All heavy atoms as TSV, in Angstrom:
chain	resi	resn	atom	element	x	y	z
A	1	MET	N	N	0.828	-1.201	0.000
A	1	MET	CA	C	0.000	0.000	0.000
A	1	MET	C	C	0.872	1.264	0.000
A	1	MET	O	O	0.560	2.217	-0.681
A	1	MET	CB	C	-0.915	-0.044	1.238
A	1	MET	CG	C	-1.844	1.109	1.329
A	1	MET	SD	S	-3.251	0.761	0.304
A	1	MET	CE	C	-4.310	2.068	0.723
A	2	THR	N	N	1.932	1.272	0.758
A	2	THR	CA	C	2.772	2.461	0.834
A	2	THR	C	C	3.806	2.518	-0.284
A	2	THR	O	O	4.425	3.551	-0.481
A	2	THR	CB	C	3.501	2.525	2.190
A	2	THR	OG1	O	4.343	1.390	2.310
A	2	THR	CG2	C	2.527	2.591	3.335
A	3	GLU	N	N	3.991	1.402	-0.988
A	3	GLU	CA	C	4.996	1.379	-2.061
A	3	GLU	C	C	4.679	2.369	-3.178
A	3	GLU	O	O	5.574	3.118	-3.599
A	3	GLU	CB	C	5.125	-0.039	-2.617
A	3	GLU	CG	C	6.248	-0.182	-3.621
A	3	GLU	CD	C	6.422	-1.615	-4.050
A	3	GLU	OE1	O	6.412	-2.493	-3.170
A	3	GLU	OE2	O	6.574	-1.830	-5.257
A	4	PRO	N	N	3.445	2.455	-3.675
A	4	PRO	CA	C	3.155	3.465	-4.714
A	4	PRO	C	C	3.326	4.892	-4.215
A	4	PRO	O	O	3.783	5.768	-4.960
A	4	PRO	CB	C	1.701	3.203	-5.095
A	4	PRO	CG	C	1.411	1.812	-4.660
A	4	PRO	CD	C	2.308	1.552	-3.482
A	5	LEU	N	N	2.997	5.126	-2.949
A	5	LEU	CA	C	3.163	6.458	-2.374
A	5	LEU	C	C	4.644	6.832	-2.297
A	5	LEU	O	O	5.037	7.937	-2.691
A	5	LEU	CB	C	2.528	6.526	-0.988
A	5	LEU	CG	C	2.668	7.856	-0.265
A	5	LEU	CD1	C	1.942	8.945	-1.035
A	5	LEU	CD2	C	2.153	7.760	1.142
A	6	LEU	N	N	5.478	5.917	-1.845
A	6	LEU	CA	C	6.917	6.181	-1.771
A	6	LEU	C	C	7.517	6.371	-3.153
A	6	LEU	O	O	8.361	7.243	-3.359
A	6	LEU	CB	C	7.626	5.041	-1.041
A	6	LEU	CG	C	7.351	4.933	0.459
A	6	LEU	CD1	C	8.013	3.696	1.042
A	6	LEU	CD2	C	7.817	6.177	1.172
A	7	LEU	N	N	7.063	5.584	-4.122
A	7	LEU	CA	C	7.548	5.729	-5.489
A	7	LEU	C	C	7.153	7.095	-6.061
A	7	LEU	O	O	7.957	7.762	-6.710
A	7	LEU	CB	C	6.993	4.604	-6.365
A	7	LEU	CG	C	7.468	4.572	-7.799
A	7	LEU	CD1	C	8.976	4.378	-7.853
A	7	LEU	CD2	C	6.763	3.483	-8.569
A	8	SER	N	N	5.938	7.534	-5.797
A	8	SER	CA	C	5.474	8.846	-6.264
A	8	SER	C	C	6.286	9.982	-5.633
A	8	SER	O	O	6.689	10.922	-6.326
A	8	SER	CB	C	3.997	9.042	-5.923
A	8	SER	OG	O	3.214	8.070	-6.548
A	9	VAL	N	N	6.526	9.897	-4.344
A	9	VAL	CA	C	7.312	10.923	-3.652
A	9	VAL	C	C	8.734	10.949	-4.198
A	9	VAL	O	O	9.311	12.022	-4.412
A	9	VAL	CB	C	7.294	10.685	-2.123
A	9	VAL	CG1	C	8.304	11.568	-1.417
A	9	VAL	CG2	C	5.902	10.902	-1.576
A	10	LEU	N	N	9.312	9.777	-4.467
A	10	LEU	CA	C	10.663	9.705	-5.017
A	10	LEU	C	C	10.722	10.330	-6.411
A	10	LEU	O	O	11.633	11.102	-6.709
A	10	LEU	CB	C	11.133	8.253	-5.070
A	10	LEU	CG	C	12.521	8.019	-5.652
A	10	LEU	CD1	C	13.574	8.680	-4.765
A	10	LEU	CD2	C	12.794	6.545	-5.812
A	11	ILE	N	N	9.750	10.049	-7.248
A	11	ILE	CA	C	9.707	10.627	-8.600
A	11	ILE	C	C	9.569	12.139	-8.532
A	11	ILE	O	O	10.255	12.871	-9.248
A	11	ILE	CB	C	8.570	9.992	-9.428
A	11	ILE	CG1	C	8.911	8.536	-9.745
A	11	ILE	CG2	C	8.324	10.780	-10.708
A	11	ILE	CD1	C	7.792	7.750	-10.384
A	12	ILE	N	N	8.710	12.642	-7.669
A	12	ILE	CA	C	8.527	14.092	-7.519
A	12	ILE	C	C	9.810	14.739	-7.000
A	12	ILE	O	O	10.219	15.795	-7.484
A	12	ILE	CB	C	7.332	14.396	-6.597
A	12	ILE	CG1	C	6.036	13.987	-7.291
A	12	ILE	CG2	C	7.290	15.869	-6.212
A	12	ILE	CD1	C	4.811	14.032	-6.424
A	13	ALA	N	N	10.483	14.098	-6.049
A	13	ALA	CA	C	11.736	14.644	-5.507
A	13	ALA	C	C	12.809	14.709	-6.590
A	13	ALA	O	O	13.544	15.704	-6.697
A	13	ALA	CB	C	12.208	13.796	-4.334
A	14	ILE	N	N	12.910	13.680	-7.417
A	14	ILE	CA	C	13.886	13.682	-8.509
A	14	ILE	C	C	13.571	14.787	-9.502
A	14	ILE	O	O	14.467	15.502	-9.969
A	14	ILE	CB	C	13.933	12.300	-9.196
A	14	ILE	CG1	C	14.558	11.277	-8.250
A	14	ILE	CG2	C	14.703	12.358	-10.509
A	14	ILE	CD1	C	14.441	9.844	-8.731
A	15	CYS	N	N	12.294	14.977	-9.836
A	15	CYS	CA	C	11.896	16.036	-10.773
A	15	CYS	C	C	12.235	17.417	-10.231
A	15	CYS	O	O	12.756	18.267	-10.959
A	15	CYS	CB	C	10.405	15.938	-11.077
A	15	CYS	SG	S	9.960	14.482	-12.041
A	16	VAL	N	N	11.951	17.657	-8.967
A	16	VAL	CA	C	12.266	18.951	-8.359
A	16	VAL	C	C	13.772	19.179	-8.357
A	16	VAL	O	O	14.243	20.284	-8.665
A	16	VAL	CB	C	11.689	19.038	-6.922
A	16	VAL	CG1	C	12.231	20.232	-6.175
A	16	VAL	CG2	C	10.178	19.074	-6.974
A	17	LEU	N	N	14.540	18.152	-8.051
A	17	LEU	CA	C	16.000	18.271	-8.049
A	17	LEU	C	C	16.512	18.600	-9.453
A	17	LEU	O	O	17.355	19.485	-9.621
A	17	LEU	CB	C	16.635	16.985	-7.535
A	17	LEU	CG	C	18.153	16.979	-7.467
A	17	LEU	CD1	C	18.615	17.972	-6.402
A	17	LEU	CD2	C	18.667	15.595	-7.177
A	18	LEU	N	N	16.016	17.920	-10.464
A	18	LEU	CA	C	16.458	18.181	-11.834
A	18	LEU	C	C	16.054	19.578	-12.309
A	18	LEU	O	O	16.797	20.227	-13.044
A	18	LEU	CB	C	15.913	17.114	-12.784
A	18	LEU	CG	C	16.510	15.719	-12.613
A	18	LEU	CD1	C	15.781	14.721	-13.503
A	18	LEU	CD2	C	17.995	15.727	-12.900
A	19	LEU	N	N	14.881	20.047	-11.900
A	19	LEU	CA	C	14.443	21.388	-12.288
A	19	LEU	C	C	15.278	22.481	-11.617
A	19	LEU	O	O	15.390	23.587	-12.140
A	19	LEU	CB	C	12.965	21.588	-11.940
A	19	LEU	CG	C	11.977	20.854	-12.835
A	19	LEU	CD1	C	10.571	20.937	-12.244
A	19	LEU	CD2	C	11.983	21.434	-14.236
A	20	SER	N	N	15.856	22.175	-10.469
A	20	SER	CA	C	16.596	23.205	-9.737
A	20	SER	C	C	18.111	23.082	-9.893
A	20	SER	O	O	18.845	23.763	-9.175
A	20	SER	CB	C	16.216	23.158	-8.265
A	20	SER	OG	O	16.567	21.900	-7.722
A	21	VAL	N	N	18.596	22.258	-10.815
A	21	VAL	CA	C	20.039	22.079	-10.997
A	21	VAL	C	C	20.725	23.406	-11.303
A	21	VAL	O	O	21.759	23.739	-10.714
A	21	VAL	CB	C	20.331	21.043	-12.110
A	21	VAL	CG1	C	21.775	21.094	-12.563
A	21	VAL	CG2	C	19.978	19.661	-11.631
A	22	LYS	N	N	20.163	24.189	-12.210
A	22	LYS	CA	C	20.779	25.463	-12.588
A	22	LYS	C	C	20.874	26.407	-11.389
A	22	LYS	O	O	21.885	27.079	-11.193
A	22	LYS	CB	C	19.967	26.118	-13.702
A	22	LYS	CG	C	20.514	27.443	-14.172
A	22	LYS	CD	C	19.659	28.025	-15.276
A	22	LYS	CE	C	20.120	29.390	-15.681
A	22	LYS	NZ	N	19.246	29.978	-16.688
A	23	VAL	N	N	19.851	26.438	-10.588
A	23	VAL	CA	C	19.834	27.331	-9.431
A	23	VAL	C	C	20.826	26.861	-8.374
A	23	VAL	O	O	21.520	27.667	-7.754
A	23	VAL	CB	C	18.413	27.411	-8.834
A	23	VAL	CG1	C	18.391	28.211	-7.558
A	23	VAL	CG2	C	17.456	28.008	-9.842
A	24	LEU	N	N	20.930	25.562	-8.194
A	24	LEU	CA	C	21.801	25.035	-7.147
A	24	LEU	C	C	23.281	25.079	-7.524
A	24	LEU	O	O	24.132	25.336	-6.678
A	24	LEU	CB	C	21.409	23.594	-6.821
A	24	LEU	CG	C	20.032	23.408	-6.201
A	24	LEU	CD1	C	19.728	21.935	-6.059
A	24	LEU	CD2	C	19.935	24.110	-4.863
A	25	LEU	N	N	23.611	24.819	-8.782
A	25	LEU	CA	C	25.010	24.674	-9.169
A	25	LEU	C	C	25.663	25.953	-9.683
A	25	LEU	O	O	26.873	26.086	-9.635
A	25	LEU	CB	C	25.145	23.577	-10.229
A	25	LEU	CG	C	24.736	22.176	-9.784
A	25	LEU	CD1	C	24.915	21.194	-10.918
A	25	LEU	CD2	C	25.513	21.736	-8.561
A	26	LYS	N	N	24.890	26.876	-10.191
A	26	LYS	CA	C	25.439	28.100	-10.763
A	26	LYS	C	C	25.514	29.182	-9.681
A	26	LYS	O	O	24.573	29.352	-8.904
A	26	LYS	CB	C	24.546	28.568	-11.911
A	26	LYS	CG	C	25.114	29.696	-12.716
A	26	LYS	CD	C	24.200	29.997	-13.901
A	26	LYS	CE	C	24.757	31.128	-14.708
A	26	LYS	NZ	N	23.873	31.480	-15.808
A	27	LYS	N	N	26.627	29.903	-9.649
A	27	LYS	CA	C	26.748	30.990	-8.688
A	27	LYS	C	C	25.723	32.074	-9.036
A	27	LYS	O	O	25.606	32.489	-10.184
A	27	LYS	CB	C	28.161	31.576	-8.735
A	27	LYS	CG	C	28.408	32.616	-7.691
A	27	LYS	CD	C	29.837	33.112	-7.728
A	27	LYS	CE	C	30.058	34.144	-6.655
A	27	LYS	NZ	N	31.441	34.622	-6.655
A	28	ASN	N	N	24.986	32.527	-8.061
A	28	ASN	CA	C	23.889	33.484	-8.241
A	28	ASN	C	C	22.870	32.977	-9.254
A	28	ASN	O	O	22.286	33.746	-10.007
A	28	ASN	CB	C	24.411	34.858	-8.668
A	28	ASN	CG	C	25.269	35.495	-7.610
A	28	ASN	OD1	O	25.062	35.269	-6.413
A	28	ASN	ND2	N	26.251	36.266	-8.019
A	29	GLY	N	N	22.664	31.676	-9.293
A	29	GLY	CA	C	21.716	31.087	-10.230
A	29	GLY	C	C	20.277	31.451	-9.873
A	29	GLY	O	O	19.913	31.520	-8.707
A	30	THR	N	N	19.503	31.714	-10.886
A	30	THR	CA	C	18.089	32.031	-10.689
A	30	THR	C	C	17.274	31.318	-11.757
A	30	THR	O	O	17.794	30.923	-12.798
A	30	THR	CB	C	17.814	33.541	-10.800
A	30	THR	OG1	O	18.216	33.973	-12.104
A	30	THR	CG2	C	18.556	34.330	-9.743
A	31	PHE	N	N	15.993	31.173	-11.503
A	31	PHE	CA	C	15.100	30.657	-12.519
A	31	PHE	C	C	14.853	31.756	-13.538
A	31	PHE	O	O	14.711	32.927	-13.181
A	31	PHE	CB	C	13.760	30.229	-11.908
A	31	PHE	CG	C	13.841	28.966	-11.107
A	31	PHE	CD1	C	13.717	28.987	-9.737
A	31	PHE	CD2	C	14.036	27.750	-11.730
A	31	PHE	CE1	C	13.776	27.825	-8.995
A	31	PHE	CE2	C	14.106	26.579	-11.007
A	31	PHE	CZ	C	13.977	26.618	-9.634
A	32	THR	N	N	14.806	31.404	-14.801
A	32	THR	CA	C	14.507	32.400	-15.823
A	32	THR	C	C	13.026	32.757	-15.763
A	32	THR	O	O	12.190	31.936	-15.383
A	32	THR	CB	C	14.853	31.875	-17.231
A	32	THR	OG1	O	14.139	30.659	-17.453
A	32	THR	CG2	C	16.337	31.621	-17.369
A	33	SER	N	N	12.724	33.968	-16.139
A	33	SER	CA	C	11.349	34.439	-16.104
A	33	SER	C	C	10.529	33.729	-17.174
A	33	SER	O	O	10.972	33.541	-18.302
A	33	SER	CB	C	11.305	35.949	-16.339
A	33	SER	OG	O	9.965	36.377	-16.415
A	34	GLN	N	N	9.318	33.367	-16.825
A	34	GLN	CA	C	8.418	32.700	-17.760
A	34	GLN	C	C	7.347	33.646	-18.294
A	34	GLN	O	O	6.444	33.221	-19.004
A	34	GLN	CB	C	7.746	31.507	-17.071
A	34	GLN	CG	C	8.738	30.475	-16.578
A	34	GLN	CD	C	9.537	29.857	-17.699
A	34	GLN	OE1	O	9.000	29.483	-18.724
A	34	GLN	NE2	N	10.836	29.775	-17.517
A	35	HIS	N	N	7.449	34.934	-17.965
A	35	HIS	CA	C	6.463	35.900	-18.413
A	35	HIS	C	C	6.689	36.255	-19.877
A	35	HIS	O	O	7.817	36.347	-20.352
A	35	HIS	CB	C	6.529	37.178	-17.562
A	35	HIS	CG	C	6.113	36.942	-16.151
A	35	HIS	ND1	N	4.801	36.912	-15.765
A	35	HIS	CD2	C	6.841	36.709	-15.038
A	35	HIS	CE1	C	4.731	36.679	-14.473
A	35	HIS	NE2	N	5.961	36.542	-14.007
A	36	ILE	N	N	5.622	36.464	-20.586
A	36	ILE	CA	C	5.697	36.763	-22.010
A	36	ILE	C	C	6.426	38.078	-22.252
A	36	ILE	O	O	7.228	38.181	-23.180
A	36	ILE	CB	C	4.285	36.795	-22.622
A	36	ILE	CG1	C	3.709	35.388	-22.630
A	36	ILE	CG2	C	4.294	37.374	-24.018
A	36	ILE	CD1	C	2.292	35.295	-23.107
A	37	HIS	N	N	6.194	39.076	-21.414
A	37	HIS	CA	C	6.813	40.377	-21.659
A	37	HIS	C	C	8.324	40.349	-21.438
A	37	HIS	O	O	9.016	41.271	-21.847
A	37	HIS	CB	C	6.150	41.467	-20.806
A	37	HIS	CG	C	6.390	41.316	-19.338
A	37	HIS	ND1	N	5.519	40.637	-18.526
A	37	HIS	CD2	C	7.390	41.759	-18.551
A	37	HIS	CE1	C	5.977	40.662	-17.288
A	37	HIS	NE2	N	7.108	41.332	-17.277
A	38	ASP	N	N	8.857	39.295	-20.833
A	38	ASP	CA	C	10.297	39.174	-20.646
A	38	ASP	C	C	10.984	38.413	-21.776
A	38	ASP	O	O	12.200	38.292	-21.788
A	38	ASP	CB	C	10.603	38.470	-19.321
A	38	ASP	CG	C	10.223	39.322	-18.131
A	38	ASP	OD1	O	10.210	40.565	-18.272
A	38	ASP	OD2	O	9.943	38.754	-17.060
A	39	SER	N	N	10.215	37.904	-22.730
A	39	SER	CA	C	10.780	37.119	-23.822
A	39	SER	C	C	10.951	37.982	-25.070
A	39	SER	O	O	9.987	38.496	-25.625
A	39	SER	CB	C	9.853	35.940	-24.138
A	39	SER	OG	O	10.265	35.295	-25.316
A	40	LYS	N	N	12.194	38.116	-25.516
A	40	LYS	CA	C	12.474	38.922	-26.711
A	40	LYS	C	C	11.810	38.318	-27.945
A	40	LYS	O	O	11.278	39.031	-28.791
A	40	LYS	CB	C	13.982	39.047	-26.925
A	40	LYS	CG	C	14.333	39.936	-28.106
A	40	LYS	CD	C	15.817	40.065	-28.288
A	40	LYS	CE	C	16.244	40.931	-29.434
A	40	LYS	NZ	N	15.379	41.054	-30.547
A	41	ALA	N	N	11.811	36.996	-28.056
A	41	ALA	CA	C	11.205	36.335	-29.215
A	41	ALA	C	C	9.707	36.648	-29.303
A	41	ALA	O	O	9.182	36.897	-30.392
A	41	ALA	CB	C	11.423	34.831	-29.137
A	42	MET	N	N	9.025	36.668	-28.171
A	42	MET	CA	C	7.590	36.980	-28.171
A	42	MET	C	C	7.358	38.440	-28.533
A	42	MET	O	O	6.437	38.761	-29.278
A	42	MET	CB	C	6.975	36.680	-26.810
A	42	MET	CG	C	6.943	35.227	-26.468
A	42	MET	SD	S	5.811	34.352	-27.524
A	42	MET	CE	C	5.521	32.915	-26.566
A	43	ARG	N	N	8.201	39.326	-27.997
A	43	ARG	CA	C	8.052	40.752	-28.330
A	43	ARG	C	C	8.295	40.978	-29.809
A	43	ARG	O	O	7.593	41.768	-30.446
A	43	ARG	CB	C	9.028	41.591	-27.497
A	43	ARG	CG	C	8.611	41.755	-26.058
A	43	ARG	CD	C	9.438	42.832	-25.367
A	43	ARG	NE	N	10.863	42.665	-25.577
A	43	ARG	CZ	C	11.712	42.135	-24.715
A	43	ARG	NH1	N	11.280	41.710	-23.558
A	43	ARG	NH2	N	12.998	42.033	-24.999
A	44	ASP	N	N	9.297	40.288	-30.387
A	44	ASP	CA	C	9.584	40.436	-31.813
A	44	ASP	C	C	8.410	39.984	-32.673
A	44	ASP	O	O	8.177	40.515	-33.754
A	44	ASP	CB	C	10.836	39.640	-32.203
A	44	ASP	CG	C	12.104	40.239	-31.617
A	44	ASP	OD1	O	12.062	41.410	-31.160
A	44	ASP	OD2	O	13.134	39.533	-31.611
A	45	ARG	N	N	7.662	39.001	-32.204
A	45	ARG	CA	C	6.500	38.502	-32.947
A	45	ARG	C	C	5.252	39.344	-32.693
A	45	ARG	O	O	4.223	39.102	-33.293
A	45	ARG	CB	C	6.217	37.064	-32.551
A	45	ARG	CG	C	7.266	36.096	-33.004
A	45	ARG	CD	C	6.859	34.679	-32.670
A	45	ARG	NE	N	7.896	33.768	-33.066
A	45	ARG	CZ	C	8.573	32.984	-32.253
A	45	ARG	NH1	N	8.306	32.996	-30.955
A	45	ARG	NH2	N	9.499	32.179	-32.698
A	46	GLY	N	N	5.338	40.284	-31.777
A	46	GLY	CA	C	4.196	41.134	-31.474
A	46	GLY	C	C	3.192	40.487	-30.541
A	46	GLY	O	O	2.040	40.898	-30.473
A	47	ILE	N	N	3.622	39.460	-29.817
A	47	ILE	CA	C	2.742	38.766	-28.877
A	47	ILE	C	C	2.884	39.431	-27.520
A	47	ILE	O	O	3.976	39.605	-27.006
A	47	ILE	CB	C	3.102	37.274	-28.800
A	47	ILE	CG1	C	2.931	36.637	-30.178
A	47	ILE	CG2	C	2.266	36.567	-27.747
A	47	ILE	CD1	C	3.424	35.216	-30.267
A	48	HIS	N	N	1.750	39.816	-26.938
A	48	HIS	CA	C	1.743	40.526	-25.663
A	48	HIS	C	C	1.081	39.680	-24.590
A	48	HIS	O	O	0.333	38.756	-24.880
A	48	HIS	CB	C	0.960	41.841	-25.773
A	48	HIS	CG	C	1.465	42.757	-26.827
A	48	HIS	ND1	N	2.537	43.579	-26.631
A	48	HIS	CD2	C	1.053	42.972	-28.097
A	48	HIS	CE1	C	2.759	44.276	-27.722
A	48	HIS	NE2	N	1.871	43.920	-28.632
A	49	CYS	N	N	1.325	40.055	-23.378
A	49	CYS	CA	C	0.647	39.471	-22.230
A	49	CYS	C	C	-0.835	39.827	-22.309
A	49	CYS	O	O	-1.199	40.892	-22.797
A	49	CYS	CB	C	1.269	40.028	-20.954
A	49	CYS	SG	S	0.409	39.566	-19.452
A	50	VAL	N	N	-1.681	38.958	-21.813
A	50	VAL	CA	C	-3.116	39.220	-21.869
A	50	VAL	C	C	-3.471	40.484	-21.077
A	50	VAL	O	O	-4.391	41.212	-21.451
A	50	VAL	CB	C	-3.918	37.989	-21.377
A	50	VAL	CG1	C	-3.752	37.784	-19.886
A	50	VAL	CG2	C	-5.378	38.124	-21.742
A	51	MET	N	N	-2.726	40.773	-20.024
A	51	MET	CA	C	-2.994	41.988	-19.253
A	51	MET	C	C	-2.671	43.230	-20.084
A	51	MET	O	O	-3.404	44.214	-20.054
A	51	MET	CB	C	-2.177	41.993	-17.958
A	51	MET	CG	C	-2.502	40.853	-17.022
A	51	MET	SD	S	-4.202	40.892	-16.461
A	51	MET	CE	C	-4.068	42.158	-15.240
A	52	ASP	N	N	-1.564	43.188	-20.847
A	52	ASP	CA	C	-1.210	44.314	-21.716
A	52	ASP	C	C	-2.228	44.479	-22.833
A	52	ASP	O	O	-2.611	45.597	-23.175
A	52	ASP	CB	C	0.180	44.109	-22.325
A	52	ASP	CG	C	1.285	44.152	-21.286
A	52	ASP	OD1	O	1.052	44.730	-20.203
A	52	ASP	OD2	O	2.368	43.604	-21.565
A	53	GLN	N	N	-2.677	43.358	-23.406
A	53	GLN	CA	C	-3.678	43.427	-24.471
A	53	GLN	C	C	-4.983	44.016	-23.943
A	53	GLN	O	O	-5.627	44.822	-24.616
A	53	GLN	CB	C	-3.930	42.046	-25.065
A	53	GLN	CG	C	-2.791	41.539	-25.895
A	53	GLN	CD	C	-3.035	40.142	-26.418
A	53	GLN	OE1	O	-3.916	39.429	-25.952
A	53	GLN	NE2	N	-2.234	39.752	-27.393
A	54	ASP	N	N	-5.371	43.624	-22.748
A	54	ASP	CA	C	-6.596	44.153	-22.161
A	54	ASP	C	C	-6.466	45.653	-21.925
A	54	ASP	O	O	-7.400	46.412	-22.219
A	54	ASP	CB	C	-6.888	43.435	-20.840
A	54	ASP	CG	C	-8.182	43.898	-20.217
A	54	ASP	OD1	O	-9.223	43.830	-20.907
A	54	ASP	OD2	O	-8.154	44.332	-19.048
A	55	MET	N	N	-5.318	46.095	-21.426
A	55	MET	CA	C	-5.100	47.516	-21.184
A	55	MET	C	C	-5.143	48.303	-22.496
A	55	MET	O	O	-5.734	49.379	-22.563
A	55	MET	CB	C	-3.750	47.733	-20.495
A	55	MET	CG	C	-3.512	49.165	-20.065
A	55	MET	SD	S	-2.009	49.362	-19.100
A	55	MET	CE	C	-0.764	48.761	-20.226
A	56	GLU	N	N	-4.548	47.743	-23.565
A	56	GLU	CA	C	-4.577	48.409	-24.871
A	56	GLU	C	C	-6.009	48.530	-25.396
A	56	GLU	O	O	-6.391	49.552	-25.967
A	56	GLU	CB	C	-3.727	47.636	-25.876
A	56	GLU	CG	C	-2.248	47.730	-25.622
A	56	GLU	CD	C	-1.449	46.784	-26.506
A	56	GLU	OE1	O	-2.043	46.109	-27.370
A	56	GLU	OE2	O	-0.224	46.719	-26.325
A	57	GLU	N	N	-6.808	47.490	-25.218
A	57	GLU	CA	C	-8.183	47.516	-25.707
A	57	GLU	C	C	-9.057	48.493	-24.922
A	57	GLU	O	O	-10.026	49.015	-25.448
A	57	GLU	CB	C	-8.794	46.114	-25.643
A	57	GLU	CG	C	-8.225	45.158	-26.665
A	57	GLU	CD	C	-8.502	45.601	-28.095
A	57	GLU	OE1	O	-9.616	46.085	-28.376
A	57	GLU	OE2	O	-7.591	45.474	-28.923
A	58	ARG	N	N	-8.737	48.720	-23.672
A	58	ARG	CA	C	-9.532	49.633	-22.851
A	58	ARG	C	C	-9.213	51.105	-23.110
A	58	ARG	O	O	-9.969	51.973	-22.700
A	58	ARG	CB	C	-9.326	49.325	-21.374
A	58	ARG	CG	C	-9.944	48.012	-20.955
A	58	ARG	CD	C	-9.622	47.706	-19.514
A	58	ARG	NE	N	-10.100	46.410	-19.136
A	58	ARG	CZ	C	-11.266	46.206	-18.492
A	58	ARG	NH1	N	-12.021	47.208	-18.159
A	58	ARG	NH2	N	-11.634	44.991	-18.176
A	59	GLN	N	N	-8.103	51.371	-23.782
A	59	GLN	CA	C	-7.750	52.746	-24.105
A	59	GLN	C	C	-8.742	53.282	-25.133
A	59	GLN	O	O	-9.104	52.578	-26.069
A	59	GLN	CB	C	-6.330	52.833	-24.676
A	59	GLN	CG	C	-5.249	52.399	-23.720
A	59	GLN	CD	C	-5.172	53.276	-22.490
A	59	GLN	OE1	O	-5.355	54.475	-22.567
A	59	GLN	NE2	N	-4.922	52.654	-21.354
A	60	PRO	N	N	-9.168	54.538	-24.967
A	60	PRO	CA	C	-10.102	55.099	-25.952
A	60	PRO	C	C	-9.432	55.210	-27.319
A	60	PRO	O	O	-8.266	55.583	-27.436
A	60	PRO	CB	C	-10.446	56.476	-25.384
A	60	PRO	CG	C	-9.459	56.755	-24.321
A	60	PRO	CD	C	-8.833	55.460	-23.901
A	61	LYS	N	N	-10.172	54.822	-28.328
A	61	LYS	CA	C	-9.654	54.871	-29.697
A	61	LYS	C	C	-9.834	56.270	-30.253
A	61	LYS	O	O	-10.842	56.929	-30.040
A	61	LYS	CB	C	-10.412	53.882	-30.587
A	61	LYS	CG	C	-10.397	52.465	-30.091
A	61	LYS	CD	C	-9.075	51.832	-30.367
A	61	LYS	CE	C	-9.169	50.361	-30.040
A	61	LYS	NZ	N	-8.047	49.802	-29.436
A	62	ARG	N	N	-8.816	56.733	-31.002
A	62	ARG	CA	C	-8.926	58.020	-31.662
A	62	ARG	C	C	-9.588	57.815	-33.009
A	62	ARG	O	O	-9.242	56.938	-33.768
A	62	ARG	CB	C	-7.543	58.647	-31.857
A	62	ARG	CG	C	-6.928	59.047	-30.553
A	62	ARG	CD	C	-5.634	59.776	-30.678
A	62	ARG	NE	N	-5.087	59.849	-32.013
A	62	ARG	CZ	C	-3.969	60.471	-32.324
A	62	ARG	NH1	N	-3.261	61.032	-31.374
A	62	ARG	NH2	N	-3.525	60.512	-33.552
A	63	ARG	N	N	-10.547	58.642	-33.299
A	63	ARG	CA	C	-11.261	58.535	-34.580
A	63	ARG	C	C	-10.519	59.351	-35.631
A	63	ARG	O	O	-9.994	60.436	-35.351
A	63	ARG	CB	C	-12.676	59.044	-34.441
A	63	ARG	CG	C	-13.494	58.178	-33.526
A	63	ARG	CD	C	-14.905	58.675	-33.478
A	63	ARG	NE	N	-15.663	57.846	-32.586
A	63	ARG	CZ	C	-16.693	57.125	-32.973
A	63	ARG	NH1	N	-17.096	57.164	-34.209
A	63	ARG	NH2	N	-17.337	56.392	-32.104
A	64	ILE	N	N	-10.521	58.861	-36.825
A	64	ILE	CA	C	-9.884	59.543	-37.952
A	64	ILE	C	C	-10.970	60.297	-38.714
A	64	ILE	O	O	-11.980	59.735	-39.119
A	64	ILE	CB	C	-9.172	58.538	-38.867
A	64	ILE	CG1	C	-8.100	57.802	-38.092
A	64	ILE	CG2	C	-8.588	59.253	-40.070
A	64	ILE	CD1	C	-7.451	56.681	-38.860
A	65	ASP	N	N	-10.741	61.590	-38.908
A	65	ASP	CA	C	-11.708	62.428	-39.636
A	65	ASP	C	C	-11.464	62.265	-41.130
A	65	ASP	O	O	-10.434	62.639	-41.650
A	65	ASP	CB	C	-11.553	63.880	-39.206
A	65	ASP	CG	C	-12.626	64.777	-39.796
A	65	ASP	OD1	O	-13.639	64.224	-40.267
A	65	ASP	OD2	O	-12.438	65.983	-39.763
A	66	MET	N	N	-12.455	61.684	-41.838
A	66	MET	CA	C	-12.317	61.412	-43.265
A	66	MET	C	C	-13.218	62.351	-44.090
A	66	MET	O	O	-13.580	62.052	-45.196
A	66	MET	CB	C	-12.711	59.974	-43.551
A	66	MET	CG	C	-11.915	58.939	-42.775
A	66	MET	SD	S	-10.257	58.722	-43.392
A	66	MET	CE	C	-10.522	57.720	-44.792
A	67	THR	N	N	-13.577	63.524	-43.540
A	67	THR	CA	C	-14.511	64.425	-44.223
A	67	THR	C	C	-13.783	65.562	-44.940
A	67	THR	O	O	-14.239	66.699	-44.934
A	67	THR	CB	C	-15.510	65.014	-43.211
A	67	THR	OG1	O	-14.774	65.715	-42.220
A	67	THR	CG2	C	-16.366	63.932	-42.597
A	68	ASN	N	N	-12.677	65.328	-45.550
A	68	ASN	CA	C	-11.933	66.379	-46.252
A	68	ASN	C	C	-12.506	66.634	-47.601
A	68	ASN	O	O	-12.890	66.018	-48.410
A	68	ASN	CB	C	-10.453	66.039	-46.370
A	68	ASN	CG	C	-9.790	66.149	-45.016
A	68	ASN	OD1	O	-10.336	66.699	-44.092
A	68	ASN	ND2	N	-8.610	65.608	-44.931
């Protein structure tokens, strides 16, 4: 009964250890940011965070006068 539980805990511990290798072994190691606005590739493609897109949509639109 406890064997599957111990196996699950061991697998989770190994995964956490592997995910934190960079942080543990590198001097001043940190996790890289996963936010869209921090990714140059996403900015180059014009992809924004949903919060930024929402803020842009809430801004009042300027109307163009075409009655010349």
